[in-house]
DRENNU-721154 format. One record per residue (C-alpha): residue number from 1; x, y negated, z. Coordinates in pm, whole numbers. Each point is the difference from the previous one (the first is absolute). Last residue first. Layout:
  num      px      py      pz
  NUM       X       Y       Z
...
//
This chain:
  num      px      py      pz
  491    1992    4679    2121
  490    -175    -334      46
  489    -281     -88     226
  488    -356     -73     -73
  487    -127    -346      57
  486     -67     -61    -357
  485    -271     277      -8
  484      18     259    -283
  483    -237     -49    -267
  482    -329     127    -158
  481    -266    -240     -94
  480     222    -320      12
  479    -256    -283     -26
  478     -52    -328    -183
  477     315      -6    -233
  476     -21    -306    -262
  475     -33       7    -359
  474     112     -79    -343
  473    -134     193    -327
  472      89     108    -366
  471     346    -155     -32
  470     124     126    -332
  469     275     242    -124
  468    -221     306     -36
  467    -167     -33     324
  466     106    -236     294
  465    -178     -41     354
  464     158    -289     220
  463      21     -16     374
  462     -50    -195     327
  461      24     170     338
  460     377      -3      79
  459      79    -376     -11
  458    -355     -51     140
  457      69     178     335
  456    -293      55     223
  455    -301    -143    -197
  454     149     122    -345
  453      12     363     159
  452     326     157      34
  451     194     241    -239
  450     311     202     -20
  449     -43     277    -258
  448     -77     377       4
  447     -12     161    -355
  446    -254      30    -285
  445    -186    -296     125
  444    -383      35      87
  443    -243    -300     -47
  442    -335     -84     147
  441    -185    -276    -159
  440    -156    -329     100
  439    -114    -188    -316
  438      42    -341    -191
  437    -109     -13    -352
  436     189    -206    -250
  435      51     288    -232
  434    -166     320      68
  433    -136     224     286
  432    -187     336      -9
  431    -274     216     147
  430     -39    -247     286
  429     -35     156     351
  428    -123    -320     202
  427     -71    -331    -117
  426     122    -276     224
  425     -92    -349       0
  424     279    -275      24
  423    -244    -246    -162
  422     224    -128    -278
  421     254     257     -52
  420    -249     303      30
  419     183     276     177
  418     -10     362    -154
  417     -23     292     222
  416     195     326     120
  415     134     102    -349
  414     184     326     101
  413     328     184     -86
  412     179    -274    -188
  411     344     141     -70
  410     343    -114      73
  409     354      49    -142
  408     250    -186     208
  407     235    -310     -13
  406     121    -147     342
  405     148    -347      28
  404    -302    -174     151
  403    -271     223    -172
  402     -15      78    -355
  401    -237     278     -70
  400      14     179    -332
  399    -330     113    -157
  398    -260     288      32
  397    -374      -6     -45
  396    -157     305     170
  395    -312    -212     118
  394     -96    -208    -279
  393     139    -299    -176
  392    -172    -140    -312
  391     172     -99    -332
  390     186    -299    -117
  389     205     -82     308
  388     112    -332     119
  387     -15    -154     345
  386    -202     262     199
  385     -19    -143     360
  384      92     240     276
  383    -114      36     367
  382     183     298     163
  381     -66     327     194
  380     313     217      68
  379     128     354     -51
  378     371     104     -35
  377     130    -154     330
  376     289    -146     212
  375     -35    -263     257
  374     288    -239      80
  373     194      96     325
  372     -22    -193     329
  371     254     117     262
  370     255     104    -246
  369       8    -336    -168
  368     -60      60    -380
  367     202      36    -322
  366    -279      75    -304
  365      48     239    -276
  364    -138    -143    -337
  363     328      52    -187
  362     161     335      89
  361     224     119     305
  360     103     374      34
  359     233     -10    -303
  358     205    -298     172
  357      80     214     292
  356    -141     -74     363
  355     144     -38     346
  354     192    -326     -28
  353    -136    -285    -199
  352     174    -287    -168
  351    -266    -287     -39
  350     -42    -234    -271
  349    -239    -308      19
  348    -248    -213    -141
  347    -113    -233     269
  346    -327     -91     102
  345      38      98     357
  344     344     -23     157
  343     316     163     -49
  342     247      85     295
  341     379      53      40
  340      60    -127    -351
  339     201     141    -292
  338      22    -248    -291
  337     -68     109    -364
  336    -374     -96      -9
  335    -100      53     356
  334     173     314     136
  333     -59     231     277
  332     237     273     119
  331     -40     312     216
  330    -367      -5     -12
  329     -79     334     171
  328    -251     262    -124
  327    -268     229     140
  326    -187     177    -292
  325    -371      -3      -5
  324     -52     117    -354
  323    -273    -269     -60
  322     193    -215     128
  321     366     -74      88
  320      -4     -65     371
  319     249    -254     146
  318     274     -17     259
  317     182    -353      27
  316     392       4     -29
  315      13    -305    -199
  314    -315    -205      51
  313    -351     -15    -176
  312    -282    -250      49
  311    -371      52     -17
  310    -235      17    -293
  309      51     -24    -377
  308     367      47     -17
  307      32      33    -375
  306     185     299    -135
  305     330     161    -102
  304     143     322     146
  303     349     118      45
  302     114     370      65
  301     352      29      87
  300     346    -102    -123
  299    -184    -130    -291
  298    -306     178     -90
  297    -315    -152    -154
  296    -345     -75      82
  295    -302    -216    -137
  294    -295    -195      75
  293     -72     121     374
  292    -295    -133     164
  291     154    -144     323
  290    -239     -42     295
  289     136     -59     341
  288    -278     -55     289
  287    -100    -361      38
  286     195    -288     187
  285     171    -121    -297
  284    -262    -242    -103
  283      15    -221    -317
  282    -162    -315    -108
  281     107    -114    -321
  280     171    -357      14
  279    -171    -271    -179
  278      85     -52    -375
  277     222    -281     -37
  276     313     187     -84
  275    -170     184    -286
  274    -122    -343    -141
  273     343    -139     -18
  272     122     331    -167
  271    -256     -29    -274
  270      16    -375     -69
  269    -250    -231     139
  268    -297    -166    -156
  267      11    -299    -258
  266    -102     189    -305
  265    -148    -221    -296
  264     320    -182     -91
  263     186     335    -106
  262     316    -104    -192
  261      34    -349     130
  260    -105     112     329
  259     291     245      24
  258    -138     304     179
  257      68      24     358
  256     330     163     113
  255      74     366     125
  254    -267     173    -227
  253    -157    -260    -221
  252     243      19    -284
  251     222     307      30
  250      90     -15    -362
  249     -80     390     -69
  248    -272     -20     279
  247    -181    -285    -137
  246    -268    -119     225
  245    -341    -130      38
  244    -173      56     334
  243    -333     142     122
  242    -107      53     368
  241    -267     232     123
  240     -74      71     363
  239    -223    -318      13
  238    -211     137    -279
  237     -76     319     185
  236     153     306    -128
  235    -268     285     -12
  234      -2     187    -345
  233    -252    -256    -138
  232     212    -299     113
  231     299     118    -212
  230    -248      62    -277
  229    -135    -342       8
  228     358    -171      35
  227     159     195    -310
  226    -189    -177    -295
  225      24    -323     159
  224     360      10      80
  223     101     132    -336
  222    -197    -304    -176
  221     143    -252     250
  220     348     107     -82
  219     -66     -20    -362
  218    -150    -345      25
  217     277    -122     214
  216     245      35    -285
  215     361     109     124
  214     123      63    -360
  213    -266     285     -50
  212      62     185    -324
  211     374     -98      10
  210      36     164     340
  209     100    -213     293
  208    -312      89     191
  207     143     335      11
  206    -174      81     319
  205    -344     -90     180
  204     119     111     343
  203    -311     111     200
  202      58      -6     359
  201    -243     241     221
  200     -48       4     367
  199    -162     283     177
  198     155     333    -123
  197    -176     290     162
  196      83     284    -240
  195    -343     -53    -159
  194      64    -368     -76
  193     334     100    -180
  192    -175     281    -179
  191    -259    -252    -150
  190     287    -235     -91
  189     168     273    -162
  188    -298     124    -200
  187     -97    -336    -153
  186     354     -97    -115
  185      67     352    -105
  184    -168     -16    -311
  183    -295     259     -74
  182    -280    -238       9
  181     156    -320    -145
  180     230    -212     219
  179     343     124     -99
  178     -96      -5    -381
  177    -136    -334      37
  176     290    -141     188
  175     254     128    -264
  174    -193    -122    -297
  173     106    -375      27
  172     296      -8     255
  171    -134    -123     338
  170     133     337     162
  169    -146     122     320
  168     188      57     331
  167    -203      89     306
  166     211     -64     307
  165    -141     216     273
  164      59     -87     388
  163      44     247     304
  162     120     269    -193
  161      98     365      82
  160    -332     161    -168
  159      58    -216    -307
  158     324     199     -77
  157    -152     339      24
  156    -284    -118    -206
  155     231    -109    -259
  154     162     342     -10
  153    -325     166     -68
  152     -65    -264    -273
  151     317     140    -188
  150    -178     130    -324
  149    -184    -350     -19
  148     310    -193     -42
  147      49    -297     222
  146     254     152     236
  145      15    -162     361
  144     294    -207     112
  143     -10     -19     396
  142     175    -309      96
  141      87     -17     361
  140       0    -363     133
  139     172    -166     310
  138    -148    -319     104
  137      39    -366     115
  136     323    -120    -183
  135     -44     243    -286
  134     121     352     -17
  133      20     271    -265
  132     -48     383      -6
  131      -4     265    -274
  130    -230     308     -83
  129     -95     127    -332
  128    -317     239       3
  127      78     276    -259
  126     -72     -13    -370
  125      50    -364    -107
  124       7     -40    -379
  123     262    -155    -220
  122      42     326    -181
  121     379      41       6
  120      35    -194     347
  119    -273     198     179
  118     134     349    -132
  117     363    -113      99
  116     -99     -60     368
  115      33    -348     166
  114    -308    -180     -80
  113      27    -257     286
  112     302    -202    -104
  111     -47     123    -350
  110    -298    -227     -28
  109     212    -300     -26
  108     177     165    -317
  107    -310      62    -209
  106       4    -320    -196
  105     309      96    -198
  104    -132     336    -118
  103     189      58    -297
  102     189     286     155
  101     314    -179      10
  100    -147    -283     132
   99    -154     192     288
   98     357     119      93
   97     138    -353     -13
   96    -290    -148     196
   95      35     277     264
   94     367     -78      33
   93     -68    -376      36
   92    -253      77     252
   91     256     219     216
   90     259    -284     -21
   89    -235    -266     115
   88     -92     195     344
   87    -362     115      34
   86    -168    -103     327
   85      82    -367     -34
   84    -353    -108      44
   83     -32    -112    -360
   82     141     315    -135
   81    -227     233     213
   80    -298    -203     -93
   79      99      30    -372
   78      28     384      46
   77    -334       1     143
   76    -157    -219    -275
   75     158     213    -261
   74    -122     307     172
   73    -363    -116      -9
   72       3    -142    -371
   71    -343      79    -134
   70     167     295    -194
   69    -245     267     142
   68    -308    -148     177
   67      22    -137     357
   66     149      48     345
   65     294    -134     193
   64     -23     114     371
   63     106    -239     294
   62     114     114     336
   61      37    -276     260
   60     270       2     267
   59      21    -270     245
   58     335    -155      41
   57     228     113     286
   56     -49     -34     387
   55     337     -80     178
   54     -63      34     369
   53    -273     266       2
   52     238     213    -239
   51     293     -74     197
   50    -178     117     328
   49     -95     328    -161
   48     337      52    -128
   47     152     -57     342
   46    -250     259     134
   45      92     269    -263
   44     384     -56      50
   43     -14      37     367
   42     141     369      24
   41     229     -48    -279
   40     147    -313     182
   39      52     185     322
   38     183     279    -183
   37     223    -246    -183
   36     100    -199     296
   35     337     159      43
   34      64     -49    -374
   33     -68    -358      49
   32    -326    -150    -121
   31     -14    -232    -272
   30      38    -367      87
   29    -304    -223      80
   28    -112    -255    -230
   27    -368       7      72
   26     -75      63    -382
   25     -55     380      31
   24    -171     109    -304
   23    -319     189      -2
   22    -228      -7    -328
   21    -296    -178     124
   20    -346      26     128
   19    -262      89    -245
   18    -309    -162    -126
   17    -317     164     163
   16    -220     284    -174
   15    -304      66    -197
   14    -172    -242    -226
   13    -331    -105     129
   12    -289     187    -167
   11    -270    -231    -132
   10      62      33    -369
    9      47     368      -1
    8    -314     212      51
    7    -262    -279      48
    6     153    -214    -266
    5     -27     295    -251
    4    -360      73     100
    3     -73    -362     -58
    2     173      -9    -346
    1    -218     317     -84
//
């Protein structure tokens, strides 16, 4: 099973190359006179491109916080925003007062990411929270995924946009065991992150300051030794896993190294120090545009959100929205809150579109280059591994398909063959498959979806099957049985 996971996910290079920068004219030239306005407008785009090349910005890295509910993901995220100066002191003091009034003093840091009333009342993240912070070397986009099992689909959505996963576990007695036992979200989140294509995993052993732990190395090693074999089983290589002891509430081990007097057994780097030391992610902006849409809303026009998985997008560029094949124009491009003339591969962006209404766009749609569209299909062949299912799976079995940002009902119409995990030998036409078995199956979705084979475009070719609130299987697309060719033009 671990070898199959490695073959599917572990050897895939992360997509996309670090972006060129926000364009600001630092040449010192005076603003154009009214008489020069037309000429300045005509040359604005070329000047912006030159400025972007001359003043490259920090590399953008997307990190997703995953783990069991109440492990401290949002608190750590809020603490990072505080330590990097992204949340002002007055706002934090306001959060602290409001949390104290509700007898939830320890929750105030998480409110920097948990912004709606429901999340703050219950202390549980529901939607994927977003924020940004910078260090001396890089710019990081935080994706704070929910930990409760009811919101796993939202977690999958967040993991699909990430380059690096931060698995937060609680060192508190009883809490780690609850999250790691079968049915806990520590296991499922780690597996889903690997399936989503995340290559590097950082495990933050949180709440080391808890009275049941008191920074004891024995408890840290106990959590590490229980978790590491499972992470290797789902496909993470040992060299791609890093463990660190931290306290999210106190901020210990996040920006500065843990005090040696308090924690003499750990001499490794602090969390931010380690993030900065990671090698740059290889990204290539030369491919066709691919932006799986995460969400959309209306604000003086239709605005879509998503990660630029391939290519580059510029203001004024014409694109095609698949699968409905609508031609649209990008009239504004935003990275975080800043409007940019261009966005590069790997960035989480927002685009204001002309030519389509909000109600005609859904999560799971994909923005593409007009000359090379993504494929759309309802029927495809895939290799799957059944992860957890008590019964047997036969032709006709139905589940929910999660692929990139799309969610669709799907049915297995044919069991083509089983694959022996040790020998790779195929046995045709099985009557059923069950837990821990690998097989090639034919699937049919209820509606048309944007899809690519894993070989051609991994980000749009790996998927998860869920049923009754549990992850049943993971897989990769081998063949599109009935599809519209990507070279077809748009209407």
